[in-house]
N, C-alpha and C positions, 0 to 999 in steps of 0.2 A: 504493499500499500504506499502510495505517495500522493497526497492531495494537499491543497491549500485549505485554510479555514474558510475562505470565500466559496470554494467549490462545494465544500461540505454543507455550508449554510444554504446554498442554492438548492442542493439535493433535498434537504429536510425543511425547506421553506422557513428558514430562521433569519434572524437579524443579527449582524455582527457588531460587537463593540470591541474595538481594538484593530489590530493589523490583520486584514483579510489574507495577506500574502504569507502568513505563518505556515510553515510546512508541517504536515502531520504524516507520520509514518507508522502509527500503531494505535491501538485502542486498549484501555484498561480501566479498572475500577479506580475511584478517586484516591484511595490510600495506596494502591499498588502502582499507580501511573508514574512514568518517568518522562524525561524530556523527549519530545517528539510524539507523545501519546495525546489522544483526545479522550476526555472522560465526561462525566455528567453529574449534576446534583439535582435530584428531583424533590427533595424535602428541605424546606427552609431551615429545619433544625441543624442541617449539616452545612449551612452556608459558610460557616467559619473555615471549612476545609478548602474553600476556594483559595484562601491565602496560603494554606499549608501544602497543597498538592504540588508535585513536581511536573504535572502534565503541562503541555504547551498550550492547550485550549480546553475550555469547559463548555458543555451544553447545559444551560440553566433555564429557569423560568423567566418570564418577562418582568418579574418583580426585581430581579437583579439589575442594578443600574450601572455598576462599575466593578472592576476587578484588576488585579495586578497583571493579568495576561488576557489574551483574547477570549471573549465570551460570545457564544451563539445563543441568543435568547429565542425561546420557542414557547408555544402554549402548553406542550406536554413533553418535558425533557426525557422521560422514560421511553415514550414511544419514539421520539426522535433518535435516541441512542440505539434503540432496537433497529431502526432503519439503517443507521450507520454501520452497525455490526453486520447486518444482512448484506450491505453493499460491499463492505471490506472483506468479510469472511462468509461468502455464500455457502449454504448447506451442501456438504459433499457426501452425505449419507448415501450408501449404495443399497437401495432396497432390492429384494429379490425380484427377478423378472421371469416371466413365463411359468410353465408348470414343471416342477421338478419331477423326475421319473419315480422318486420314492413316495410321492404324494398318493394318497388313497382317495379317489373321488367316487362317490356313490352314484346311484341311478337317478336319472332325471334332474341332475344338478345343473343349474343355470349359471355359467361363468360369463361375466360381462366383458366388454372390450378392454383389452390391456390389463385384465386382472392377473395378479401374480399369486402363485401358490408355492410356498417354499418346501424344503425337504421335510418328509415325515408328517406333513399336515394330513389330517383326516377331515374330509367333508362328507357328511352322511347324506342319505337320499333326500331328494326334493329340496335341498338347500338352494338359496339364491345368493350369489355374490355379485355385487354391482360393478360397474365400469371402474377401472383403475384402482380397485381395492386391492390391498396387499395383505396376504396371510403369511406371516413369518413362520419359520420352522417350528414344528412341534405343537402348533395350535390345533384345537379341536372345534369343529363346527357341527352341532347336532342336526338331526333331521328336521326338515321344514323350517329351519331358521333362515331369516332373511337379513342380509347385510347390504347397506346402500352403497353409493358410489364414493370414491375417493377416501375410503377408510383405511386405517393402518391398524392391523392386529399383530402385536409384537409376539415374540416367542412364548410358547407354553401358556397361552391363554385358552381357557375352556369356555365356550359359549354353547350352552346346552340346547335342547330341542325347543322348537317353536318360539324362539326369541326373535324380536324385531329390533334391528339396529339401523339407525338413520344414516344420513349422508355426512361425510367428513368427520366421522367419529374416530378417535384414537383410543386404543386400549393397550395399556402397558403390561409387561410380562407378569405372569403368575396370577392374573385376575381371573375370577370365576363369575360368570354371569348366567343366572338361571338355575343355580343350585336350589335344593329343596328348602323351603322355609322351615323354621324350627317350630314344628307343630306336633304336640303329643297330648293324649288324654290318658289320665291314670285309670286303669282298670284293675282293681285290687292292688297288688304290689307291683304291677307291670305298667310301663309307659307305652301305650299303644300309639303307633305313628298315625298321624292324620295325613291323608294324601294331599299333595300340593299340586292342584290341577291347573293353576293359572300360568302366567307367562311374565316376561319382562319386556318393556318397551324403552329403548334408549333413543332419544330424539336427536335431531341434527346438531352437529357442532359440539358435541359433548366430548370431553377428554376424561378418561378414567385412569388413575395411576396404577402402580404396581401392587399386586397382592390385595386387591379390593375384592370384596364378596358382595354380590347383589343377588338376593334370594328371589326366586319366583313367587308369585302370589298363590295363596290358597285357592282363591277364585279370582277371576279378573286379571289385573296386571299390576306389577310394580313398575313405576314410571320414573325415569330420569329426564327432566325437561330440557328443552333446547338451550344450548349454550352453557349448560352447567359444567363446572370443572371440579373433579374429585381427586384429592391427593391420595398418597399411598396408604395402605393398611386401614381402609375404612370398611365398616360393616353396615350394610343396608338391608334391613329385614323385609319379610314378605309384606306385600301390599302397601309399602311406603310409596308416597308420591312426592317427588321433588320438583319444584317449579322451574322456571327458566332463569338462566344466568345466575344461579346460586354458586357459592363457593363452599366446598366441604373439605376441611383441612384434615391432616393426617390423624389417624387413630380415633376418629369420631365413630360413635356407635348409635345407630338409629333403630329403635325398636319398632315392631310391626304396626302397620296401619297408621303411622304418623304422617301428617301432611305438612310439607315444607313449602312455603310460598316462593314467590319470585324475588330474585336479588337478595336472598338470605345468605348470611355468612355464619357458618358453624366452625369455630376455631378449634385448634388441636385438642384432642382427647375429651371433647364435650360428649356427654351421654344424654340421650333423650329417651324417656319412657314411651310406652306405646299408646296409640290412640290419642295423640296430641295434635294440636295445630300450631304451627309457627307462622306468623303473619309476614306479609311482604316486607322486605328491607330490614327485617329484624337481624340483630347480631347477638350470637351466643358466644361469650368469652371462653377462652381456653379452660378446660377441665371443669366447666360448669355442669351441674347435674340438673337437667330440666325435668320436673315432675308435673308441671301444669302448662297449659297452653299459653302462648306468648302472642300478644297483639302486634299488629304491624308497627314498624319503625321503633320498636323498643330494643334497648341494649340490656342484656341480663348477664349476670356472673354469679359465681359462688355455688355452694351446695347446701340446701336446695337453691336453685337459681332464683335470684331476686332482681328487680330493677337495679342497674349498676350503681347508682348513687346510694341506694339503701345497702347494697352488698358491701360497698366501701366503708360505710359507717360501722356495719357489723364487724368487718375485718379489723377496723381500727380498734374496736373494743377488744377483740380477741388478742391483738398484739399487746394490750395492756393487762392481760390476765395475771401475769406474775406480780406486777405492781399492785393490782387490785387484791390479789391473794394476801400479800404482805399487809396491806391496809386493813383488810377484814380480820386477819389474825391478830393484828395489834389492837383493833377495836374490841375483839372478843376478850383479849387479855385484860384490857382496861375495865371492861364491864364486869368481868369476874372479880377484879380487885375492888371495884366499887361495891359490888354486892357483898363481898366479904366484910368490908368496912361497915356497911349498913347493918349487916347481921350482928356484928360485934357491938355497934352502938345501941341497937335494940336490946341486946342482951344485958 
């Protein structure tokens, strides 16, 4: 890479403060950057790093009005930097192409134009694979499952029978979609399995991380809404419905029949009980335990989850428990002394 600040600014539609002729030869994070690199600051909390970085130029928000080196001001520094990275280091991942001879393709399977099936993939009868979709080695596609166009299914993914996957969906390694929901009824001392006869629907533009489990519905379907992004190691139980453009972070667990709205954020290790509703745009903080439904636009935290300001007050009190214990112990001692004196005086 060898470009000027002015050329980069034109590419990302930014405004240059400083010398547009400054030469850029690399890209890096703001702490790791060295002379010749371009970096970015997206959060105003890190604006002080503009003075400390060794980078030769910085992409920043339009709130930044000056700096010790060239600044490219943009509306969205993070998005602008992504464009620069894509321009400088275009993706060179080599996806499988064609049909590997070791792949096992069932009867009446429909393979779209330019679809790729890697080594040791199993595609069972009546499955549909869309145009340009890529199945990496070791993946399993169950019978009557449908996968749309331009999807990437990475190695060792299992998508069981009668599951519907939309277009432009990415599923990372080790994920299982359509496993049985956890349903049992106790008969005497035995846990009798309840058949899980439903399915899973994953809508367009969803990305699912590694080692995620999405259970099929008992009846009907478990749904992952359009544009939702799911991090690694998430458990989504049967009949859960997740709306559009939500973010589900690592190690979240969602119990059965819970409904998650649109643009919801569930932070890492949050746990949700079953048969709840989480309203649109709600945020559940990390490690929160949700036992009741959450209205739209609310931020909750703690266990059991409460509105965040209330949870902060509760936590502040908890931090003072050792001091409070000492105070109460002192008061009990003084009361005992006073009672003893009072008893002696009455005697």
